[in-house]
ZAPA-649359 format. One line per 8 residues: their letters; for each residue z, x, y of N, C-alpha, C. Coordinates in steps of 0.2 Angstrom, whole numbers, plus 5000, padded with zeros to 4 digits. Layout:
A> Z,X,Y,Z,X,Y,Z,X,Y ~ ...
***
This chain:
MGGSREVI> 5170,5050,5206,5175,5050,5203,5181,5052,5207 ~ 5187,5048,5207,5193,5050,5212,5196,5057,5211 ~ 5199,5060,5217,5201,5065,5217,5207,5066,5211 ~ 5208,5074,5210,5213,5075,5206,5221,5073,5208 ~ 5224,5071,5204,5231,5068,5206,5236,5074,5205 ~ 5234,5081,5203,5238,5085,5202,5242,5088,5209 ~ 5247,5090,5208,5251,5093,5215,5252,5100,5215 ~ 5249,5103,5220,5250,5111,5220,5256,5111,5225
TGGDFKRM> 5262,5115,5223,5266,5116,5228,5267,5124,5231 ~ 5271,5124,5236,5272,5131,5239,5273,5137,5233 ~ 5277,5134,5228,5279,5138,5223,5273,5141,5218 ~ 5268,5136,5219,5261,5138,5214,5257,5143,5218 ~ 5258,5142,5225,5254,5146,5229,5257,5154,5229 ~ 5263,5153,5229,5267,5161,5228,5264,5163,5222 ~ 5264,5160,5216,5263,5163,5210,5254,5165,5209 ~ 5251,5161,5213,5243,5163,5213,5242,5169,5217
VSGAYSEF> 5246,5170,5222,5245,5177,5226,5248,5182,5223 ~ 5253,5181,5219,5257,5187,5215,5252,5188,5210 ~ 5249,5183,5207,5244,5185,5201,5238,5188,5204 ~ 5235,5187,5210,5230,5191,5213,5232,5198,5214 ~ 5238,5199,5217,5241,5204,5218,5241,5210,5212 ~ 5244,5207,5206,5245,5209,5200,5237,5211,5197 ~ 5233,5207,5198,5227,5209,5195,5223,5214,5199 ~ 5225,5215,5205,5221,5221,5209,5225,5227,5207
LLEYATIN> 5232,5226,5205,5236,5232,5203,5232,5235,5197 ~ 5230,5230,5193,5226,5232,5186,5220,5235,5186 ~ 5216,5232,5192,5209,5234,5193,5208,5237,5197 ~ 5211,5240,5203,5208,5243,5208,5206,5250,5207 ~ 5208,5253,5202,5205,5260,5200,5198,5258,5198 ~ 5197,5254,5194,5190,5251,5191,5185,5250,5197 ~ 5188,5247,5202,5184,5244,5208,5182,5250,5212 ~ 5187,5255,5212,5185,5261,5216,5179,5265,5213
AQEGAGTL> 5179,5265,5206,5174,5269,5203,5167,5266,5203 ~ 5166,5260,5206,5160,5255,5206,5156,5257,5212 ~ 5150,5256,5212,5146,5257,5218,5146,5250,5223 ~ 5146,5251,5229,5146,5245,5234,5153,5245,5237 ~ 5153,5241,5242,5159,5239,5246,5162,5246,5249 ~ 5159,5250,5249,5161,5256,5254,5165,5261,5249 ~ 5170,5265,5253,5173,5271,5250,5179,5268,5247 ~ 5182,5269,5241,5188,5267,5237,5190,5259,5239
PGTHILRT> 5185,5255,5239,5186,5248,5241,5193,5245,5237 ~ 5194,5247,5231,5199,5245,5226,5206,5246,5230 ~ 5206,5253,5233,5213,5254,5236,5214,5250,5243 ~ 5208,5250,5246,5209,5245,5252,5211,5238,5250 ~ 5207,5235,5245,5210,5229,5244,5217,5228,5242 ~ 5219,5233,5238,5226,5233,5235,5231,5233,5241 ~ 5229,5237,5247,5234,5238,5251,5233,5232,5257 ~ 5228,5229,5256,5227,5222,5261,5232,5217,5258
IGAAVMPL> 5230,5216,5252,5235,5211,5248,5241,5213,5247 ~ 5243,5220,5247,5251,5221,5247,5253,5220,5254 ~ 5250,5219,5260,5253,5218,5266,5254,5210,5266 ~ 5249,5206,5263,5248,5199,5262,5254,5196,5259 ~ 5257,5199,5252,5262,5197,5249,5268,5198,5252 ~ 5269,5203,5256,5277,5205,5258,5280,5200,5262 ~ 5276,5195,5266,5281,5190,5269,5283,5185,5264 ~ 5280,5185,5258,5283,5179,5253,5290,5183,5251
TDAKDDSI> 5292,5188,5251,5298,5190,5248,5304,5188,5252 ~ 5304,5186,5258,5310,5183,5261,5308,5176,5265 ~ 5303,5174,5264,5300,5168,5266,5305,5162,5265 ~ 5307,5159,5271,5311,5152,5270,5307,5145,5269 ~ 5301,5146,5271,5297,5140,5271,5295,5138,5263 ~ 5295,5132,5262,5293,5131,5255,5286,5126,5255 ~ 5284,5125,5261,5277,5121,5261,5272,5126,5260 ~ 5267,5123,5257,5260,5127,5254,5256,5129,5261
GGLSRRVA> 5257,5124,5265,5253,5125,5271,5256,5132,5275 ~ 5262,5132,5276,5266,5137,5280,5266,5143,5276 ~ 5267,5144,5269,5266,5150,5266,5259,5152,5266 ~ 5254,5148,5266,5247,5150,5265,5245,5154,5272 ~ 5249,5152,5278,5247,5153,5285,5251,5161,5286 ~ 5257,5161,5282,5260,5167,5283,5256,5172,5279 ~ 5254,5171,5273,5250,5176,5270,5244,5177,5274 ~ 5240,5173,5277,5233,5174,5280,5235,5178,5286
TAAVFGAR> 5240,5177,5289,5242,5181,5296,5243,5189,5294 ~ 5246,5190,5288,5248,5196,5287,5242,5200,5283 ~ 5238,5196,5280,5231,5199,5277,5227,5200,5282 ~ 5226,5196,5287,5221,5198,5293,5223,5204,5296 ~ 5229,5204,5298,5232,5210,5303,5234,5217,5298 ~ 5234,5215,5291,5235,5221,5287,5229,5224,5284 ~ 5223,5220,5286,5215,5222,5282,5214,5229,5283 ~ 5212,5232,5278,5209,5239,5277,5203,5240,5274
GNAGVVLA> 5198,5243,5278,5192,5244,5275,5188,5238,5275 ~ 5180,5238,5274,5177,5232,5274,5179,5227,5269 ~ 5180,5230,5264,5182,5225,5257,5189,5221,5259 ~ 5193,5225,5263,5200,5222,5264,5199,5216,5270 ~ 5195,5217,5275,5194,5211,5279,5190,5206,5275 ~ 5186,5206,5272,5182,5201,5268,5188,5197,5264 ~ 5193,5200,5261,5198,5197,5257,5202,5193,5261 ~ 5205,5196,5267,5208,5193,5272,5206,5187,5275
QMFRGIAT> 5198,5186,5276,5196,5180,5278,5196,5175,5273 ~ 5196,5178,5267,5196,5171,5262,5203,5169,5262 ~ 5208,5173,5263,5215,5170,5265,5216,5166,5269 ~ 5211,5167,5276,5212,5164,5282,5209,5158,5280 ~ 5203,5157,5277,5200,5151,5275,5205,5146,5272 ~ 5207,5149,5267,5213,5144,5262,5217,5141,5266 ~ 5220,5146,5271,5226,5143,5275,5223,5138,5280 ~ 5217,5138,5282,5214,5133,5287,5213,5126,5282
GLIGKYDA> 5212,5127,5277,5211,5121,5272,5218,5118,5271 ~ 5223,5121,5271,5230,5118,5270,5234,5118,5274 ~ 5233,5119,5281,5237,5118,5287,5240,5112,5287 ~ 5247,5111,5289,5251,5105,5290,5253,5102,5283 ~ 5251,5105,5277,5252,5101,5271,5258,5104,5267 ~ 5263,5100,5266,5269,5103,5262,5267,5104,5254 ~ 5263,5100,5251,5261,5101,5244,5254,5099,5245 ~ 5249,5100,5240,5242,5098,5241,5240,5096,5234
TGSEFGKA> 5236,5092,5234,5232,5089,5228,5228,5095,5225 ~ 5225,5094,5219,5221,5098,5216,5214,5099,5220 ~ 5212,5093,5222,5206,5093,5226,5207,5095,5233 ~ 5212,5094,5236,5213,5097,5243,5214,5105,5242 ~ 5217,5108,5237,5217,5115,5236,5210,5117,5234 ~ 5206,5113,5230,5199,5115,5229,5195,5116,5234 ~ 5196,5111,5239,5193,5111,5245,5194,5118,5249 ~ 5202,5119,5250,5203,5124,5254,5201,5132,5251
FQYGILYA> 5200,5131,5244,5197,5136,5241,5190,5138,5243 ~ 5186,5132,5245,5180,5133,5247,5179,5136,5253 ~ 5184,5133,5258,5184,5136,5264,5185,5144,5264 ~ 5189,5146,5260,5191,5153,5259,5184,5158,5258 ~ 5180,5155,5253,5173,5158,5252,5169,5158,5257 ~ 5168,5152,5260,5164,5152,5267,5167,5156,5272 ~ 5173,5157,5274,5176,5162,5278,5175,5169,5276 ~ 5175,5171,5270,5173,5177,5268,5166,5178,5269
QRVMPEKP> 5161,5174,5268,5154,5175,5269,5153,5176,5275 ~ 5156,5173,5280,5154,5173,5288,5155,5181,5291 ~ 5159,5184,5288,5159,5191,5290,5155,5197,5288 ~ 5151,5194,5282,5147,5199,5279,5139,5198,5282 ~ 5135,5203,5283,5129,5202,5285,5124,5198,5280 ~ 5121,5193,5282,5117,5189,5278,5111,5193,5275 ~ 5109,5198,5278,5103,5202,5275,5104,5210,5276 ~ 5103,5213,5272,5101,5212,5265,5107,5208,5261
ETPFIYVA> 5106,5203,5257,5112,5198,5253,5115,5205,5249 ~ 5121,5205,5249,5125,5210,5245,5127,5205,5239 ~ 5129,5209,5233,5131,5205,5227,5137,5202,5229 ~ 5141,5204,5232,5147,5199,5235,5144,5192,5237 ~ 5140,5192,5242,5138,5186,5245,5134,5182,5240 ~ 5130,5186,5235,5127,5182,5230,5132,5178,5225 ~ 5137,5183,5223,5142,5179,5219,5146,5174,5221 ~ 5148,5176,5230,5152,5170,5233,5149,5165,5233
KAVAKGAY> 5142,5164,5234,5138,5158,5235,5138,5154,5227 ~ 5137,5158,5222,5137,5155,5216,5145,5152,5214 ~ 5150,5156,5216,5156,5153,5214,5158,5147,5219 ~ 5155,5147,5225,5157,5141,5229,5153,5134,5226 ~ 5147,5137,5224,5144,5131,5221,5147,5128,5215 ~ 5150,5132,5211,5154,5130,5205,5160,5127,5207 ~ 5164,5129,5212,5169,5126,5214,5168,5119,5217 ~ 5162,5118,5221,5161,5112,5223,5160,5107,5218
RAVRDGMP> 5156,5108,5214,5155,5103,5208,5162,5101,5204 ~ 5166,5106,5204,5172,5104,5200,5177,5101,5204 ~ 5176,5102,5211,5181,5097,5216,5178,5090,5216 ~ 5172,5090,5217,5168,5083,5216,5170,5079,5211 ~ 5170,5083,5205,5172,5080,5198,5180,5077,5198 ~ 5183,5080,5202,5190,5078,5203,5195,5083,5197 ~ 5192,5088,5195,5195,5092,5190,5202,5096,5193 ~ 5207,5098,5188,5213,5100,5191,5211,5107,5194
IAEILEKA> 5216,5111,5197,5214,5117,5200,5213,5123,5196 ~ 5216,5123,5190,5215,5127,5185,5207,5128,5183 ~ 5205,5121,5181,5199,5121,5179,5193,5121,5184 ~ 5195,5120,5191,5191,5122,5197,5190,5130,5197 ~ 5195,5133,5196,5196,5141,5196,5191,5143,5190 ~ 5192,5141,5184,5188,5142,5179,5180,5141,5179 ~ 5179,5135,5182,5173,5134,5183,5169,5138,5188 ~ 5172,5139,5193,5170,5144,5199,5169,5151,5195
IKTGEDAV> 5173,5154,5191,5172,5161,5188,5166,5160,5183 ~ 5166,5155,5179,5160,5154,5174,5153,5154,5178 ~ 5153,5150,5183,5147,5149,5187,5145,5156,5190 ~ 5151,5160,5193,5149,5167,5196,5146,5171,5191 ~ 5150,5171,5185,5148,5177,5180,5141,5175,5177 ~ 5139,5168,5176,5132,5166,5173,5127,5169,5179 ~ 5129,5169,5187,5124,5171,5190,5123,5178,5191 ~ 5129,5182,5189,5128,5189,5189,5123,5191,5183
EQSGHNDA> 5125,5188,5177,5121,5189,5171,5115,5188,5172 ~ 5111,5183,5175,5104,5181,5177,5102,5186,5181 ~ 5106,5189,5186,5102,5193,5192,5104,5200,5192 ~ 5109,5202,5187,5111,5208,5188,5115,5211,5194 ~ 5116,5205,5198,5119,5208,5205,5127,5209,5203 ~ 5129,5215,5201,5136,5217,5199,5138,5223,5202 ~ 5141,5224,5207,5145,5230,5209,5153,5229,5212 ~ 5154,5233,5215,5162,5233,5217,5163,5227,5219
GAHIMFSF> 5160,5224,5224,5160,5218,5228,5162,5212,5223 ~ 5156,5211,5219,5157,5206,5214,5164,5207,5209 ~ 5166,5213,5207,5171,5214,5204,5178,5212,5208 ~ 5178,5212,5214,5183,5210,5218,5184,5203,5219 ~ 5178,5199,5219,5178,5192,5219,5181,5189,5212 ~ 5179,5192,5206,5181,5189,5200,5188,5191,5199 ~ 5191,5197,5201,5198,5199,5201,5203,5195,5205 ~ 5200,5192,5211,5204,5189,5214,5204,5181,5211
LKGCLKGL> 5199,5178,5209,5199,5172,5206,5203,5171,5199 ~ 5202,5177,5195,5205,5178,5189,5213,5179,5190 ~ 5215,5183,5195,5222,5184,5197,5225,5178,5198 ~ 5222,5174,5203,5225,5167,5205,5226,5162,5200 ~ 5220,5163,5194,5222,5158,5189,5227,5160,5185 ~ 5228,5168,5184,5234,5169,5179,5240,5167,5183 ~ 5241,5168,5189,5247,5166,5193,5250,5160,5192 ~ 5244,5155,5193,5244,5148,5192,5246,5147,5186
DGNFVSPA> 5245,5149,5179,5247,5148,5173,5254,5152,5171 ~ 5255,5156,5175,5261,5160,5174,5261,5165,5168 ~ 5255,5166,5166,5254,5171,5160,5251,5177,5162 ~ 5251,5181,5168,5248,5186,5169,5253,5191,5167 ~ 5249,5197,5166,5254,5202,5164,5252,5208,5169 ~ 5257,5212,5172,5255,5216,5177,5260,5222,5177 ~ 5260,5228,5180,5264,5233,5181,5270,5231,5187 ~ 5267,5225,5191,5271,5223,5197,5277,5220,5194
VSLSLGLG> 5283,5220,5198,5289,5216,5196,5287,5209,5200 ~ 5289,5204,5196,5289,5197,5199,5292,5197,5207 ~ 5288,5193,5211,5291,5192,5217,5297,5190,5218 ~ 5299,5186,5213,5307,5182,5213,5311,5188,5211 ~ 5309,5194,5209,5313,5200,5208,5314,5205,5212 ~ 5308,5205,5217,5308,5210,5221,5301,5215,5220 ~ 5298,5218,5224,5292,5221,5222,5293,5228,5219 ~ 5290,5229,5214,5291,5237,5211,5286,5241,5214
THKNMPDP> 5288,5248,5212,5282,5253,5214,5280,5257,5209 ~ 5275,5260,5207,5273,5264,5202,5269,5269,5203 ~ 5270,5275,5200,5267,5281,5202,5260,5280,5204 ~ 5257,5283,5209,5250,5284,5211,5248,5277,5214 ~ 5252,5271,5215,5250,5265,5217,5254,5264,5224 ~ 5249,5262,5228,5252,5261,5235,5258,5255,5235 ~ 5262,5257,5239,5269,5255,5240,5268,5249,5245 ~ 5268,5242,5244,5267,5238,5248,5272,5237,5253
RNDRVRPY> 5277,5240,5253,5282,5240,5259,5280,5244,5264 ~ 5276,5249,5262,5272,5254,5268,5267,5250,5272 ~ 5264,5244,5270,5259,5241,5272,5261,5234,5275 ~ 5268,5233,5276,5271,5228,5279,5268,5228,5286 ~ 5267,5223,5290,5264,5221,5296,5269,5218,5301 ~ 5268,5219,5307,5272,5216,5312,5268,5212,5316 ~ 5265,5206,5314,5260,5202,5318,5261,5199,5325 ~ 5268,5198,5326,5270,5193,5332,5272,5198,5337
CIRLRVKN> 5268,5197,5343,5270,5200,5349,5275,5196,5354 ~ 5281,5199,5355,5285,5195,5360,5286,5199,5366 ~ 5287,5195,5372,5288,5197,5378,5293,5192,5381 ~ 5297,5195,5384,5303,5190,5387,5306,5195,5391 ~ 5311,5191,5396,5315,5194,5400,5323,5192,5399 ~ 5327,5197,5400,5335,5195,5398,5338,5196,5405 ~ 5341,5190,5408,5345,5190,5414,5352,5194,5413 ~ 5352,5201,5414,5359,5204,5413,5358,5211,5417
SKANVSEL> 5361,5212,5422,5360,5218,5426,5365,5223,5424 ~ 5369,5222,5418,5373,5228,5417,5373,5230,5410 ~ 5367,5226,5407,5366,5227,5399,5365,5236,5398 ~ 5367,5238,5393,5365,5245,5391,5358,5245,5388 ~ 5353,5248,5391,5346,5247,5390,5344,5250,5383 ~ 5347,5257,5382,5346,5261,5377,5349,5257,5371 ~ 5355,5254,5371,5357,5251,5365,5353,5245,5363 ~ 5351,5241,5368,5345,5235,5366,5340,5237,5363
EQQMRDLS> 5337,5243,5366,5331,5245,5363,5332,5248,5356 ~ 5338,5251,5354,5339,5252,5348,5339,5246,5343 ~ 5341,5240,5346,5342,5234,5341,5335,5232,5341 ~ 5331,5231,5345,5325,5229,5344,5320,5233,5340 ~ 5321,5240,5341,5318,5244,5337,5318,5244,5329 ~ 5324,5242,5327,5326,5240,5320,5322,5234,5318 ~ 5320,5230,5322,5316,5224,5320,5308,5225,5321 ~ 5307,5230,5323,5299,5230,5326,5296,5237,5325
SFSIVERA> 5288,5237,5326,5285,5243,5323,5283,5246,5331 ~ 5285,5242,5336,5283,5245,5343,5287,5241,5347 ~ 5291,5244,5352,5295,5242,5357,5296,5244,5363 ~ 5296,5241,5369,5297,5244,5376,5303,5239,5379 ~ 5308,5243,5381,5313,5239,5385,5314,5242,5391 ~ 5314,5239,5397,5315,5243,5403,5318,5237,5408 ~ 5322,5240,5413,5325,5237,5417,5321,5236,5423 ~ 5321,5230,5426,5317,5227,5431,5322,5224,5436
GGMIDIHL> 5325,5227,5441,5330,5223,5446,5335,5220,5441 ~ 5337,5215,5441,5343,5212,5438,5341,5209,5431 ~ 5334,5210,5429,5333,5208,5423,5330,5214,5418 ~ 5329,5212,5411,5326,5218,5407,5321,5215,5404 ~ 5315,5219,5405,5309,5217,5401,5308,5219,5395 ~ 5307,5215,5389,5306,5217,5382,5299,5216,5380 ~ 5296,5220,5377,5290,5219,5374,5289,5222,5366 ~ 5290,5218,5362,5290,5221,5355,5285,5217,5350
HTDHVGKA> 5283,5221,5344,5279,5219,5340,5284,5217,5333 ~ 5285,5211,5331,5290,5210,5324,5287,5206,5320 ~ 5290,5205,5314,5288,5200,5309,5293,5195,5308 ~ 5299,5196,5312,5305,5192,5313,5306,5189,5319 ~ 5302,5184,5321,5303,5182,5328,5310,5178,5329 ~ 5313,5175,5324,5319,5172,5325,5324,5177,5326 ~ 5324,5183,5322,5329,5187,5322,5329,5191,5329 ~ 5323,5192,5331,5323,5196,5337,5325,5192,5343
LDQALGWG> 5324,5185,5343,5326,5181,5349,5334,5180,5348 ~ 5336,5180,5342,5344,5180,5341,5348,5186,5344 ~ 5344,5192,5342,5347,5198,5346,5347,5197,5353 ~ 5342,5195,5356,5340,5196,5363,5345,5191,5366 ~ 5346,5185,5363,5351,5180,5365,5358,5183,5367 ~ 5360,5188,5363,5367,5190,5363,5368,5195,5369 ~ 5362,5197,5373,5362,5201,5379,5362,5197,5384 ~ 5360,5190,5385,5360,5186,5391,5356,5181,5391
PLRDVKIT> 5355,5177,5396,5349,5171,5397,5343,5173,5396 ~ 5339,5171,5392,5331,5173,5391,5327,5169,5396 ~ 5322,5172,5399,5317,5170,5403,5309,5172,5401 ~ 5305,5168,5403,5298,5170,5402,5297,5172,5395 ~ 5299,5168,5390,5298,5170,5383,5290,5169,5381 ~ 5287,5173,5379,5279,5172,5376,5279,5175,5370 ~ 5277,5171,5364,5276,5174,5357,5268,5173,5356 ~ 5266,5178,5354,5258,5179,5351,5258,5180,5345
NMSESHVL> 5253,5177,5341,5251,5179,5334,5245,5183,5334 ~ 5247,5190,5334,5241,5195,5335,5236,5194,5330 ~ 5236,5191,5325,5231,5190,5320,5227,5185,5322 ~ 5227,5181,5327,5223,5176,5329,5220,5178,5336 ~ 5214,5176,5339,5211,5178,5345,5216,5176,5351 ~ 5216,5181,5355,5223,5181,5360,5220,5185,5367 ~ 5222,5184,5372,5222,5188,5377,5229,5190,5381 ~ 5230,5196,5380,5236,5198,5385,5235,5202,5390
PAHDALMT> 5236,5201,5395,5235,5206,5400,5239,5212,5401 ~ 5237,5218,5402,5240,5224,5401,5246,5224,5406 ~ 5252,5226,5404,5258,5226,5407,5259,5233,5411 ~ 5258,5234,5417,5259,5240,5420,5255,5245,5417 ~ 5249,5245,5416,5244,5249,5412,5244,5257,5417 ~ 5243,5261,5413,5243,5268,5417,5235,5269,5419 ~ 5231,5267,5415,5223,5268,5416,5220,5262,5417 ~ 5214,5262,5419,5209,5256,5420,5205,5256,5412
VAALAVAK> 5204,5261,5410,5200,5261,5404,5201,5267,5400 ~ 5201,5267,5393,5203,5272,5389,5199,5271,5383 ~ 5198,5276,5380,5194,5277,5373,5199,5277,5367 ~ 5197,5274,5362,5201,5275,5355,5197,5277,5350 ~ 5199,5282,5345,5196,5284,5340,5200,5286,5334 ~ 5197,5285,5329,5201,5288,5323,5200,5294,5320 ~ 5205,5298,5319,5206,5306,5316,5209,5306,5310 ~ 5206,5309,5305,5209,5309,5298,5214,5316,5298
NSDEAQKL> 5214,5321,5302,5219,5327,5302,5218,5329,5310 ~ 5224,5334,5310,5225,5337,5317,5219,5340,5320 ~ 5214,5344,5316,5209,5347,5318,5204,5342,5322 ~ 5202,5336,5318,5198,5331,5321,5201,5328,5328 ~ 5208,5327,5328,5211,5324,5333,5210,5328,5339 ~ 5211,5335,5339,5210,5339,5344,5202,5338,5347 ~ 5198,5339,5343,5190,5338,5344,5189,5331,5348 ~ 5192,5326,5346,5192,5319,5348,5195,5319,5355
QNAGASIL> 5200,5321,5355,5204,5322,5362,5199,5326,5368 ~ 5197,5332,5365,5192,5336,5370,5186,5333,5372 ~ 5184,5328,5367,5177,5324,5369,5179,5317,5374 ~ 5185,5316,5374,5186,5310,5379,5190,5305,5376 ~ 5194,5305,5370,5197,5300,5368,5205,5301,5371 ~ 5208,5295,5372,5214,5296,5375,5219,5293,5370 ~ 5218,5288,5365,5222,5286,5359,5218,5288,5353 ~ 5223,5289,5349,5220,5292,5341,5224,5288,5336
VSGSADSS> 5221,5285,5331,5223,5282,5326,5222,5286,5319 ~ 5227,5286,5315,5226,5290,5309,5222,5287,5304 ~ 5216,5289,5301,5214,5287,5295,5207,5290,5294 ~ 5204,5288,5288,5198,5291,5286,5195,5287,5281 ~ 5190,5289,5278,5185,5283,5275,5189,5282,5268 ~ 5193,5287,5266,5197,5286,5259,5204,5280,5261 ~ 5206,5281,5268,5212,5278,5269,5210,5276,5276 ~ 5207,5270,5276,5205,5266,5282,5211,5264,5286
PSVSEIVG> 5210,5264,5293,5215,5261,5297,5216,5254,5296 ~ 5221,5250,5297,5221,5244,5296,5220,5240,5303 ~ 5218,5235,5303,5217,5230,5309,5223,5230,5314 ~ 5229,5230,5311,5235,5230,5314,5236,5237,5318 ~ 5234,5242,5315,5235,5249,5319,5231,5250,5325 ~ 5224,5246,5324,5219,5246,5330,5221,5242,5335 ~ 5224,5235,5333,5226,5231,5338,5232,5233,5341 ~ 5237,5236,5337,5243,5239,5341,5242,5244,5345
AAHSDLAS> 5237,5248,5345,5236,5254,5349,5234,5251,5355 ~ 5229,5246,5355,5226,5243,5360,5233,5238,5365 ~ 5237,5237,5361,5243,5234,5365,5248,5239,5368 ~ 5247,5245,5367,5251,5249,5371,5252,5250,5377 ~ 5247,5246,5380,5247,5245,5388,5245,5252,5391 ~ 5243,5257,5388,5241,5263,5392,5235,5261,5397 ~ 5230,5257,5395,5225,5255,5398,5225,5248,5399 ~ 5221,5245,5404,5219,5238,5405,5213,5236,5400
SYVLVSSS> 5209,5241,5398,5204,5239,5394,5201,5245,5389 ~ 5198,5244,5383,5197,5250,5379,5189,5249,5376 ~ 5188,5256,5374,5182,5257,5371,5184,5258,5363 ~ 5183,5255,5358,5185,5258,5352,5179,5260,5348 ~ 5180,5267,5346,5174,5271,5344,5176,5272,5337 ~ 5171,5269,5332,5171,5271,5325,5167,5276,5323 ~ 5170,5279,5318,5165,5286,5315,5164,5285,5308 ~ 5165,5278,5305,5163,5278,5298,5159,5271,5297
ADYKLVFQ> 5156,5270,5292,5153,5263,5291,5159,5259,5288 ~ 5163,5263,5285,5168,5260,5281,5174,5256,5286 ~ 5173,5258,5292,5178,5254,5297,5175,5248,5300 ~ 5168,5247,5299,5164,5244,5303,5167,5236,5304 ~ 5169,5233,5299,5172,5226,5299,5179,5226,5301 ~ 5183,5232,5301,5189,5232,5303,5189,5233,5311 ~ 5184,5236,5315,5184,5237,5321,5182,5230,5324 ~ 5177,5226,5320,5173,5220,5323,5180,5214,5323
QAKRLLGN> 5184,5215,5317,5189,5210,5317,5194,5212,5322 ~ 5195,5217,5324,5201,5220,5331,5196,5216,5336 ~ 5190,5218,5337,5186,5214,5343,5187,5206,5343 ~ 5186,5203,5338,5188,5196,5337,5194,5195,5340 ~ 5200,5198,5339,5206,5196,5341,5208,5198,5348 ~ 5205,5203,5350,5207,5206,5357,5202,5204,5363 ~ 5196,5200,5361,5191,5198,5366,5188,5203,5370 ~ 5187,5202,5376,5185,5205,5381,5187,5212,5383
RVELVLTE> 5195,5212,5381,5198,5218,5383,5196,5223,5380 ~ 5193,5223,5374,5189,5229,5371,5182,5229,5371 ~ 5179,5235,5370,5172,5235,5367,5171,5239,5362 ~ 5166,5239,5357,5165,5243,5352,5158,5248,5353 ~ 5160,5254,5349,5155,5259,5349,5156,5261,5341 ~ 5151,5258,5337,5151,5258,5330,5146,5265,5328 ~ 5149,5270,5327,5145,5275,5324,5146,5277,5317 ~ 5142,5280,5313,5143,5281,5306,5145,5288,5304
SFEDAIAA> 5147,5293,5309,5148,5298,5307,5153,5303,5312 ~ 5157,5308,5310,5162,5310,5315,5158,5314,5321 ~ 5152,5317,5318,5148,5320,5324,5145,5315,5329 ~ 5142,5309,5327,5141,5304,5332,5146,5301,5336 ~ 5152,5301,5334,5157,5299,5337,5159,5304,5343 ~ 5158,5309,5342,5160,5315,5346,5155,5315,5352 ~ 5148,5314,5350,5143,5314,5355,5143,5307,5359 ~ 5146,5302,5356,5147,5296,5361,5153,5296,5365
LKKFSSGF> 5158,5299,5362,5165,5301,5367,5163,5306,5373 ~ 5158,5310,5372,5156,5315,5378,5153,5311,5384 ~ 5150,5304,5382,5147,5300,5387,5153,5296,5391 ~ 5159,5296,5389,5164,5292,5391,5166,5294,5398 ~ 5167,5290,5403,5169,5291,5409,5174,5285,5412 ~ 5180,5289,5414,5185,5283,5417,5183,5281,5423 ~ 5177,5283,5426,5174,5279,5431,5170,5273,5431 ~ 5169,5272,5424,5165,5265,5423,5169,5261,5418
SAAENAKN> 5168,5254,5418,5171,5250,5415,5170,5250,5407 ~ 5174,5246,5403,5173,5247,5396,5166,5245,5394 ~ 5163,5240,5398,5157,5237,5395,5152,5243,5398 ~ 5152,5246,5403,5147,5250,5405,5148,5256,5401 ~ 5154,5259,5399,5155,5264,5395,5151,5263,5388 ~ 5153,5258,5386,5150,5256,5378,5143,5256,5378 ~ 5139,5254,5383,5132,5253,5384,5130,5261,5384 ~ 5134,5265,5388,5131,5272,5389,5132,5276,5383
MRN> 5138,5274,5379,5140,5278,5373,5135,5276,5368 ~ 5133,5270,5367,5129,5267,5361,5121,5270,5363 ~ 5120,5272,5369,5113,5276,5369,5114,5283,5367
***
């Protein structure tokens, strides 16, 4: 049969993502109460998708390819907890299937959805097979058949949900991971139909906040790294740094002879460059999407190698520093650090390379995602308790490379 002639627009995609966010607002507490997918997976999912929807509030791009890429970038960079990383990869797969498209047919969007499920599966271990993977495979099979039959996107989603629910009923494979998958699909369907009900205010009116619910504005990420030089020997560096700070989560502005070197992380590349243009001619402009694999050499690093760890309070922070950690990121099993916080710390240029030490199984996929983005500049030591992290850090030595340290610390 021929493909569906239905057209899915950027506006449709916005409503789908908004619907998914709204569904998680309604379901995250229930997901938290279920077994599987780590500690408080519902909260980690809600904060991840909160980061994903924020770029939609002021996006100027109307294309479905451009909007899906913005959402994927923010989701990958803002992912928290193992569950959040899996959801972010789903968005990344969808964006891969829609890249370069202004609108998409129902069949094209259905295929992009299949990409999303495939990308989510890739970051999960195949054995033992988790309920999420079991349900994802069933959902993918249902979506494939619906796409093959040329169904509209709403029917593709309905078919995927029904196939997944049938698989759960037959196998009993139902936990937080399965609930996350169904919540995502049902939220997208409600958003597409425009009939979802949620405590969230519509994206077109601005995001609202409610008691005890994470505020998505607190999870906004700045995924673009800009490095450039401004030719101006008389500029006031402190004033320029203040302007850059208003647009970024991290900024360094320093004078270098007759030039000014700028390094910042922002979500508004155009605004940042406009500000810099006002100070003089720009040179050596380099823009990096930090949610994608990249290699950035350290800029005047103070150390050859440093250890990074996660601390939930000042007492843990002191113990980790005494054991050998030079950089600390705030977080706990209940409130996992985001991928952006890990990557941002490694971009601080304190060291040329890093050993990232995880102290909880709930951080595993977050740290692995950071490794995928930063490549050989970082090495991982994945422990599952604070005590093991301390023991590993005591084996750290600034006299060894990151790879040598990681090997010694894993032992």
